[in-house]
N, C-alpha and C positions, 0 to 999 in steps of 0.2 A: 235283573238290574235293580239295585237298591233305589227306593223312592225317597224323595225329600219329604220330611214330615209335613210341610205346608201343603203338599199335594194330596194329603188324605183328609183335609178339612173341608167343611161346607163353606160356600162363598160368604155367608153371613157370619161365620165364626169369628169371634173376637180373639185377638192375639196381642202379645207384647213382643215387639221385634226390635232388632238392631242389625246392622248399623243404621243410624238415622238417615243418612243420605240416600238410602234405598227404600225407605219406609212408605213413601207416598205422601200426598199432601195432608191427609187427615181432614178434620172439620174446618171448613172455610167460613169463618165468621169474623168480619172486620172488627166488631167491638171487642171480641176476645183477642184477636191478633194485636190490635193496637194498644189496648189496655191503658189508654190515656185517661186523664181525670175529666171525663165528660161532664161531671157534675160541678166542676170547678172552672167553667168557662171555655172548654174545648168544644167548638161547634162540630156537630156530626150530622151528616145527611146521607140517606140511602134511598135509591129508587126501587120500584117494584121489580125491576130487572136485576137488581143486586149491585149495581154500580154505587160505590160509596166514597165519601170524602170526609176528612177531618182536618182541622186547623188548630194551631196553637193560638192562645188568646192574642198574642202579638202579631199573628199572621206571618211569622217568619218561617214556620214549618207547615208544610202541606203534605198530607198522605192521601193516596187514592187507591181504590181497588176497581179494576175494570175487568169483569169476567167476560170471557169469550170462549164458551165451552166447545165451539166447533173448530177452534184453531189449536195448533200445537202450543203447549204451555198453558192452555185453558184461560189465558188472560194475564193481567199484570198487576202486581203491587208496586207502587212507586212512592218514594220519599223525595221531596224537593226541599232544599233549604235555601232561604233567601236572606241576604244581608239586610235588606229592608223590604217591607211589604210591597208587592206588585212590581218588583224588579226581577230580572232574569235569575234563575237559580244559581247559587254559588257552587253547589254540588248536587248530585242526584244518585239514588240507588234504585235499581229495578230488580224485581224478582218475578219469575214465572209464577202463575197461580198454583202450579204443581209443586212448588217448594214446600217442604214440611212446615206445617203451621206453627209447631212449637219453636222451630228455629226463627221464624218470622217474629214470633212473640218476644223472644229473647232480644232480638235486635231492636225492636221498638221499645222495649222496656229500658234498654240502655240509652236509646235516644231520649226518652223522657227524663232519665237521670241527668244526661248532659244538659238538657234544656233547663231543668230546675237548678243545676249547679250554676249555670250562667245567670239565671234570673235572680238568684239570691247572693250573687258575688260580683266582683268586677272582672270575672273571667269571660272569655268568649271561645270556649272549647268547641263550639259548633263550627268555628271557622279558623281557630288557631290551636288545634289539638297538637300536643307535643308527644303523643304516644309513639314510640319507635315501631317500625314495621315488624321487627322480629317478634314483638309481643303478639302479633296476629298469626305468625306462621310457626314459631318455635314449638307451640303445643302440638302441632301436626306431627312434627318429627318425633316427639315423645310417644306418639301413638302408632309409630311404625310406618308413617307415610314416607314415600321416596322423595328425593329432591334432585332436580336437574336445573342447571343454569344454561340459558341459551345466549347466543352472541347478539341477539337483537335487543338485549336489555330486559329480558324477562326471566323469571324463575318459576318453575312449575312443581307443584307438590301433588302427588298421586296417592290415592288410598291403597292399602295393602293388596286389595283384590283388583285394583285397576279400574273400578267402576265409579270413580268420582275424582275431583281434583280442584285445586285452587291455583290460579296463575296470578303472579304479582309482577307488574311492570315497574321496575325500580329505576330505570333510566330512559328518559325521553325528553324531547324538546317540544312535543305536541301535547298540550294540556287537554285537547279534545279526545284523546284516547282514554281507554279505561285503565284505572290504576290496579284494579283487582277484578278477577272474573272467577266464578266458581260454578261447578256443575255436579249433578248426580246422575249416574247411568253411563251408558257407552258414550265416549266423547263425540262420536259421529251422529248420535241421536240421543241426547241426554233427556232424562225425565224432566229436569228443571235446570235453569240457569239463573245465576245472580250476577249483577253487574254493578260495580262501584266506580264512579267517576273520580278523577283527580280532585282533591280538595275534600273528599269524604273523610271525616275523622277516623283515624286508625282505630280508635277505641270501639267504634261500631263494627269494624271488620273483625277485631279481636273477639267481640261478643258473638259474632256470627260463627267464627271458627270454633270457639269454645263450645257453643251449643251443638255444632255439627258433629264434634267428636265426643260429646257427652255419652257416658255409659248408662244413663237413665233411659230405659226402653220406652218406645212410643206405642200407645194403644192404637190398633187398627183392626178393621174387619178385613178378612182375607181378600174380598173383592176390591178393596182400595189399594192393595199392594201391587205395584207394577209387575206384570207377568214376566217381562223380558229378563229381569235380574232377580227373580224370586229365589232362585237357588243360592244366591249369595247372602241371603238373610238367615238369621237364626232366631229361634224362639227363646225369649228371655224368661218365660214362665211356662210351666206345664199347662197344656190345654185340656187334658182329660179325654181327648178324642183320638189320640194317636193309636194306631193299630200295633199289636205286638210284632216285634221283629224289625221295626224301623230303627235305623241307626240314630244315635243322638246327633243333634246339630252341633257342629263345631263352633265354639265361641271365637271371637276375634283374637288375634295373637296378643300375648302380653306386651305391655310397654317395654321397649328395650331399655337397658341400663344406661345411665349417663355416659357420654363419651362415645356414642355410636358413630361410626364413620358414615359419610354420605358419598 
């Protein structure tokens, strides 16, 4: 039986892998993930146990990291947006701690851009974003994701290998439900899950999906890559430790031409 190239590497071997949704969390560092302007009035605090929080200077945005290494998902990253300080959140995003750190960084970078746009203009895109939903899911289709529409008012997009997905609820009368949900791994037991409440700016969802399907590989050590779906990954750069006779790892399928049927 032919072996997968990842199976011939040491656990501490560094690799560059794709697709991103199966790469594992990478380095969990709140300061790096959030990338806020901490030197420009963004309060930041972290306990010895790793729990961390950061706030925008106006206190309308709150981000937290709650590590729980003994539980599935290993903890939670949360973004809360408040129309006014100390009021209930207008919308919320949560990510499992096992979500790839690079994807988290891209979402928080877009969050900072929205905040700065609002701060220096008369816009309020944090709560009145006019980005159309298709801008978040159309790029998935160009990367070969499948598309199915359910009668319950949801549509689901699945990765080509079936080990990840994004679900969009486009019709509901209950604003307490999730507008978007995404996962990586087997649907019954995902490596990570992301949840976007109604009211979340679609711009942030679009930043999330764009990062998720990016073809820029992620650096990982082999021991950090989830074992259950390791055979669905491919090495984006040579490692120098593969034995002779191993088959090359198949790259992801090319993007379909415009006009593909769904």
